[in-house]
N, C-alpha and C positions, 0 to 999 in steps of 0.2 A: 643811465645806470651808474651806480656808485662804483668807485674804483675797486672796492672789495668784492662786489658782485661780479664785476667784469673779470677780475683776477680768478675768482672761483670758477666762472664759466670757462675761461680759457684753459685753466688747469684741468677741468672736467673733460673738455674736448681732447686735450693732450693725453689724459689718462685713458680715455676710450680708444684712441689710436694706438696707444701703448699696449692696451689689453688685446686688441686685434692682432698686432704684431706678436705679442707674447703668446697668444693662442696658437698662431701659426708656428712659431718657434717651439712651443710646447709640444705640438704634434710631431715635429722633427725629433725633439728630445725623447718623447714617449716612445716613438717608433724605434729609434735606435736602441733605447733601453730594452724594450721587449725583444728585439732581434738578438741583442747580445745575450740576454738571460735565457731565452727559450731556444734559440737556434745555434748561436755560437758556442755558448757554454752548456747548452742542453740541460738546464737545471729543472728538476722535477720537484716543485714545491709541495706536492701531495705527500711527500715523505719528509722526515726530519732533516733539516739542512745541516751539513757538516760545516766546520769552520772554513774550509776551503770554498765551499759553495757560497757562504755568506760573504767572504772576501770577493768572490767573483761578482756577486750582486753589487757590491760597493764599487768595484772596478767598472762594471757596466754603467752604473750611475754617473761616474766621472766622465767616461767616454761620451755618453749621451748628453750630459750637460755641456761638454765642450762643443759638440755638434750644434746644440741649440745656441750657444754663444756666437759662433761664427755666422749662423743664419740670422740671428737677431741683430747683430752689429750692422749687417748690410741693410736690414729694414730700418733700423733706427737712423742710420746715416742718411739714407735716401728719402725717407718718408715721415719721420717723426720729429726729430730734434733739429734745432738750428745749431750748427757747429760754431762755438765761440772760443775755441782754442785752436792751436796749431794742430795739423793732422797727427803729427807724432805724439803730442801731448794727449790728444783725445784718445788715440789708440792705446797708449800706455795706461792711462787712467781707466779706460774701459776694461782693459785686460785685468788690471788690479782689482777693480770692484767686482768683476766677474769671477776672479779666483776666490775672493772672499765669499761670494755667493755660492761657488762650487763647494768650498769648504763647509759652509753652512748646510748646503744640500747633502753632502756626504755625511756630515755629522748627524743630521736628522735621519738619514737612511740607516746609519749605524745604530742609532737609538731605536728606531722603529723595527728593524729586523730582529731585535731581541724580543719583541712582542710576538707571541705565537700566531696571532691572527694575521699580522702583517708579514710574518715569515711565510705563511701559507698562501698569502695573496699579495705578492710583490707589486703587481700592477695597481692595486688599490693604494698600497703604501706610497707608490710613486706619485699618485694624484695628490695625496696629502702633502707630501714634501714640496711639490711644485707650487701648491697654493700658499704654503707658508713662506716661501722664498720670494714670491711675486712682489709683495709690497716693498721689501728691501730693494729689489731690482729696479723698480720704478724710480725711486728717489735717488739711488746711487748712480744710475745710468743717466738720469737727467742732469745730475751734477757733472758727470764726466763730459757731456756734450756742451751744456749751457752754463756751467759755473753757478748753478742755483738749484735749490731744492723746491721752493714754493713760489716765489715771486714770478709774475709773468712779464715783468718789465724788461 
């Protein structure tokens, strides 16, 4: 098999493992988000949301995202990536790229919650947000652990 095909195959397997870990972390993220929105803040999206309620949805997003980061880091470290940095450097870079991902996620949440459909159905908005941030997360977190984006060498 050519080097290019082997590289694509290895990246595909890694991407699949990342997707499974991401799905599990997404379940944690999604569950925490819904617990925060519907139980902690008791927001009723069937009525027009106030500015305070929209802010609480964004806060819920950030807390949920942080929960997913912690869960995901454990999975990535143990089962997905080879650590090619010092532990401190890996953690620091992982947190940095995760914070950028959180900002991206919060920014998308802010934009989507302005759309009446997504304001009425925050749980659907959350699925869209998670999907858009997924690709960024794969490449940035691979870089955090392995010092590379694409190559499998």
